[in-house]
Rosetta silent file (secondary structure, phi, psi, omega in degrees, C-alpha in Angstrom):
SEQUENCE: XXXXXXXXXXXXXXXXXXXXXXXXXXXXXXXXXXXXXXXXXXXXXXXXXXXXXXXXXXXXXXXXXXXXXXXXXXXXXXXXXXXXXXXXXXXXXXXXXXXXXXXXXXXXXXXXXXXXXXXXXXXXXXXXXX
SCORE:     score description
SCORE:     0.000 S_00000001
   1 L     0.000  132.408  178.895  -15.527  -30.407    3.028 S_00000001
   2 L   -65.388  152.724 -178.135  -11.922  -31.235    2.261 S_00000001
   3 H   -65.616  -36.183 -177.656   -9.722  -28.675    0.530 S_00000001
   4 H   -75.870  -24.786  172.907   -8.986  -30.814   -2.451 S_00000001
   5 H   -73.846  -42.112  175.397  -12.754  -31.440   -3.016 S_00000001
   6 H   -64.176  -38.781  179.881  -13.482  -27.666   -2.694 S_00000001
   7 H   -64.334  -25.580 -178.335  -10.709  -26.852   -5.073 S_00000001
   8 H   -82.022  -16.337  179.926  -12.294  -29.049   -7.776 S_00000001
   9 L   -66.192  135.227  173.381  -15.652  -27.103   -7.598 S_00000001
  10 L   -77.654  -25.255 -171.945  -16.287  -24.664  -10.392 S_00000001
  11 L  -101.403   26.802 -179.504  -18.774  -22.543   -8.459 S_00000001
  12 L   -94.287  159.342  174.848  -16.578  -21.766   -5.424 S_00000001
  13 H   -67.704  -35.282 -179.278  -15.324  -18.405   -4.128 S_00000001
  14 H   -62.424  -42.255  179.761  -11.855  -19.755   -4.246 S_00000001
  15 H   -68.921  -35.506  178.159  -12.139  -20.616   -7.912 S_00000001
  16 H   -62.855  -45.104 -178.389  -13.747  -17.156   -8.616 S_00000001
  17 H   -61.789  -44.144  176.947  -10.766  -15.467   -6.773 S_00000001
  18 H   -56.441  -43.099  179.618   -8.272  -17.550   -8.787 S_00000001
  19 H   -67.330  -39.907 -177.383   -9.925  -16.450  -12.137 S_00000001
  20 H   -66.501  -38.207 -175.410   -9.885  -12.807  -10.991 S_00000001
  21 H   -68.612  -22.915  179.405   -6.195  -13.079  -10.117 S_00000001
  22 H   -92.436  -11.771 -175.526   -5.503  -14.308  -13.681 S_00000001
  23 L   -76.081  121.820 -174.896   -7.652  -11.646  -15.390 S_00000001
  24 H   -62.500  -34.935  179.142   -5.305   -8.936  -17.033 S_00000001
  25 H   -60.796  -43.259  178.514   -8.016   -6.286  -16.592 S_00000001
  26 H   -66.084  -42.800 -174.415   -8.160   -6.889  -12.808 S_00000001
  27 H   -67.717  -36.128  175.761   -4.315   -7.016  -12.625 S_00000001
  28 H   -63.421  -40.093  176.341   -4.197   -3.561  -14.457 S_00000001
  29 H   -67.251  -38.331  177.645   -6.529   -2.075  -11.879 S_00000001
  30 H   -68.367  -36.493  177.580   -4.547   -3.425   -9.000 S_00000001
  31 H   -65.401  -39.730  178.481   -1.360   -2.065  -10.535 S_00000001
  32 H   -63.245  -42.151  178.940   -3.010    1.359  -11.058 S_00000001
  33 H   -69.968  -36.232  177.366   -4.179    1.485   -7.372 S_00000001
  34 H   -67.563  -38.104  175.925   -0.723    0.522   -6.202 S_00000001
  35 H   -64.621  -39.877 -178.733    0.895    3.166   -8.381 S_00000001
  36 H   -64.372  -47.399 -174.305   -1.606    5.823   -7.055 S_00000001
  37 H   -65.378  -38.172  179.387   -0.918    4.757   -3.450 S_00000001
  38 H   -66.743  -45.047  176.112    2.874    4.897   -4.044 S_00000001
  39 H   -60.220  -39.041  174.379    2.562    8.374   -5.590 S_00000001
  40 H   -61.240  -51.584  178.726    0.518    9.580   -2.598 S_00000001
  41 H   -53.715  -44.955  178.858    3.087    8.212   -0.288 S_00000001
  42 H   -63.554  -45.306  173.500    5.919    9.857   -2.130 S_00000001
  43 H   -52.069  -47.081  176.732    3.938   13.107   -2.131 S_00000001
  44 H   -69.636  -40.380  175.263    3.472   12.955    1.629 S_00000001
  45 H   -63.472  -33.169 -179.010    7.102   12.116    2.280 S_00000001
  46 H   -71.308  -41.603  176.339    8.179   14.990    0.196 S_00000001
  47 H   -61.041  -44.664 -175.797    5.803   17.353    2.051 S_00000001
  48 H   -73.622  -19.361  172.998    6.959   16.038    5.405 S_00000001
  49 H   -64.421  -21.577  177.483   10.567   16.523    4.472 S_00000001
  50 L   -87.704    1.657  179.445    9.903   20.252    4.571 S_00000001
  51 L  -107.686  133.269  173.793    8.631   19.860    8.187 S_00000001
  52 L  -127.449  154.600  177.802   11.230   19.526   10.987 S_00000001
  53 L   -64.360  136.679 -178.688   10.783   18.948   14.708 S_00000001
  54 L    96.138  -11.060  177.662   10.915   22.373   16.322 S_00000001
  55 L   -67.519  142.450  171.332    9.391   24.249   13.406 S_00000001
  56 E   -86.389  147.287  178.350    6.627   26.754   14.307 S_00000001
  57 E  -150.708  168.918  173.841    3.443   26.374   12.420 S_00000001
  58 E  -128.853  139.178 -177.452   -0.176   27.403   12.163 S_00000001
  59 E  -109.205  170.098  179.297   -2.792   24.863   11.438 S_00000001
  60 L   -56.363  130.954 -178.795   -6.209   25.230    9.853 S_00000001
  61 L   107.156   -6.061  172.905   -8.427   27.126   12.329 S_00000001
  62 L    91.593   -2.312  178.691   -5.655   29.517   13.289 S_00000001
  63 L   -72.757  137.704  177.164   -4.101   27.593   16.126 S_00000001
  64 E  -107.503  151.278  178.612   -0.351   27.864   16.406 S_00000001
  65 E  -167.207 -166.866 -177.529    2.117   25.471   17.725 S_00000001
  66 E  -125.226  134.290  177.959    5.484   23.677   17.506 S_00000001
  67 E   -72.351  124.732  179.823    6.129   20.454   15.482 S_00000001
  68 E  -112.007  -15.652 -176.097    7.155   17.774   17.984 S_00000001
  69 E  -152.474  136.501  172.118    7.048   14.687   15.787 S_00000001
  70 E  -140.362  123.271  174.202    7.372   13.810   12.023 S_00000001
  71 E   154.867 -163.880  179.162    7.389   10.276   10.806 S_00000001
  72 L   -85.737  149.186  171.721    5.679    6.859   10.725 S_00000001
  73 L  -133.758  105.988 -176.164    3.678    5.534   13.616 S_00000001
  74 L   -52.656  -31.790 -179.373    3.286    1.728   13.222 S_00000001
  75 L   -70.456  -16.164 -178.560    0.180    1.675   15.441 S_00000001
  76 L  -108.281  172.937 -179.354   -1.693    3.954   13.022 S_00000001
  77 L   -64.595  154.654 -178.385   -2.517    3.622    9.429 S_00000001
  78 L   -55.394  145.148  178.094    0.423    3.991    6.940 S_00000001
  79 L   155.302  174.570  171.233    1.406    7.566    6.244 S_00000001
  80 L   -95.889  125.710 -173.664    3.635   10.378    7.364 S_00000001
  81 E  -115.578  140.989  176.125    2.290   11.711   10.613 S_00000001
  82 E  -122.501  127.664  179.410    3.012   15.126   12.140 S_00000001
  83 E  -104.034  130.865 -177.381    2.435   15.770   15.910 S_00000001
  84 E  -128.368  125.670  174.582    2.005   19.373   16.991 S_00000001
  85 E   -87.601  119.381 -175.290    2.136   20.844   20.438 S_00000001
  86 E   -81.447  147.822  176.607   -0.332   23.652   20.430 S_00000001
  87 L   -68.596  -35.756  176.209    0.367   27.046   22.198 S_00000001
  88 L  -103.091  150.095 -176.545   -3.125   26.994   23.723 S_00000001
  89 L   -84.172   68.838 -178.319   -4.679   23.991   25.449 S_00000001
  90 L  -115.043   -1.466 -176.931   -7.276   23.459   22.669 S_00000001
  91 L   -80.513 -176.689 -175.842   -6.181   20.129   21.217 S_00000001
  92 L  -120.036   -8.310 -173.516   -7.671   16.779   21.903 S_00000001
  93 E  -128.902  168.114 -176.150   -4.595   14.599   22.363 S_00000001
  94 L  -125.666   37.275  178.370   -1.478   14.556   24.508 S_00000001
  95 L    83.396   12.360 -176.019    1.174   13.282   22.203 S_00000001
  96 E  -113.235  146.087  176.059   -0.003    9.663   22.481 S_00000001
  97 E  -135.732  112.260  176.203   -1.119    7.416   19.648 S_00000001
  98 L    53.491   46.597  175.638   -2.871    4.092   20.424 S_00000001
  99 L    81.949   -1.956  179.173   -1.254    3.971   23.853 S_00000001
 100 E  -103.684  126.317  175.180    2.314    4.879   22.640 S_00000001
 101 E   -77.131  112.203 -178.199    3.765    8.188   23.859 S_00000001
 102 L   -89.984  -38.757  177.439    5.159    9.629   20.586 S_00000001
 103 L  -150.806  158.830  176.611    6.238   12.997   21.953 S_00000001
 104 L   -89.261  137.478  174.113    6.044   14.893   25.281 S_00000001
 105 L  -112.356  154.879  175.354    3.864   17.925   25.746 S_00000001
 106 L   -59.076  154.046  174.479    4.346   20.759   28.300 S_00000001
 107 L   -54.833  140.088 -178.619    2.030   20.488   31.355 S_00000001
 108 L    58.339   13.079  172.875   -1.567   21.392   30.622 S_00000001
 109 L  -104.669  146.828 -177.138   -0.918   21.690   26.928 S_00000001
 110 L  -124.973  147.724 -174.853   -2.481   19.168   24.556 S_00000001
 111 E   -94.375  147.615  175.699   -1.317   18.090   21.162 S_00000001
 112 E   -72.799  151.386 -179.711   -3.257   18.261   17.982 S_00000001
 113 E   -53.782  144.987  174.313   -4.138   14.928   16.428 S_00000001
 114 E   -65.685  144.403 -179.110   -1.539   13.428   14.238 S_00000001
 115 E  -120.874  136.118  173.825   -2.247   13.902   10.548 S_00000001
 116 L   -81.279  -21.728  174.548   -1.425   11.646    7.638 S_00000001
 117 L  -118.367   86.986 -177.510   -1.931   14.673    5.440 S_00000001
 118 L   -54.676  126.788  178.477   -0.364   17.587    7.207 S_00000001
 119 L  -113.127   71.050 -171.834   -2.520   20.658    6.703 S_00000001
 120 E  -111.732  152.014  179.088   -0.036   23.212    7.862 S_00000001
 121 E  -122.318  164.093  174.135    0.518   26.893    6.808 S_00000001
 122 L   -63.474  152.986  178.891    3.527   29.190    7.319 S_00000001
 123 L   -88.901 -179.146 -174.749    3.722   30.759   10.700 S_00000001
 124 L   -69.028  -21.484 -178.488    3.986   34.529   11.365 S_00000001
 125 L   -84.058   -6.519 -178.300    7.817   34.523   11.235 S_00000001
 126 L    96.817    1.323  178.165    7.666   33.128    7.700 S_00000001
 127 L   -69.705  112.249 -177.317    8.871   29.545    8.389 S_00000001
 128 L   -92.133  116.982  178.550    7.112   27.569    5.731 S_00000001
 129 L   -96.134  -27.752  173.969    6.524   24.031    6.932 S_00000001
 130 L  -148.958    0.000    0.000    4.277   22.916    4.107 S_00000001
């Protein structure tokens, strides 16, 4: 079916989507979701600004390590990511994300998975990373 013929149909998905795009209630929901996503992104960026490469940290579960990366990783979903080199070889990753080496780990140490919502606590020396 040609595009111009399909555009003339009243019962098409394209026409339904067009009507939705013009609906003020739908537009308000879209704007609210975008605002919530922007607020979450700002909150993550603010939290990540308190984390610096080289900071010592303790993650949930009691494992301790050193922050090796803070920032965006285009290969992963949008967010602020924190890569941690653990003191003990108990992690699942090696500083790599989707085939890209983001940071280097010491031999036989593995890095904790990157997190879009860093769940870090202060370490024993009192450095607060989040």
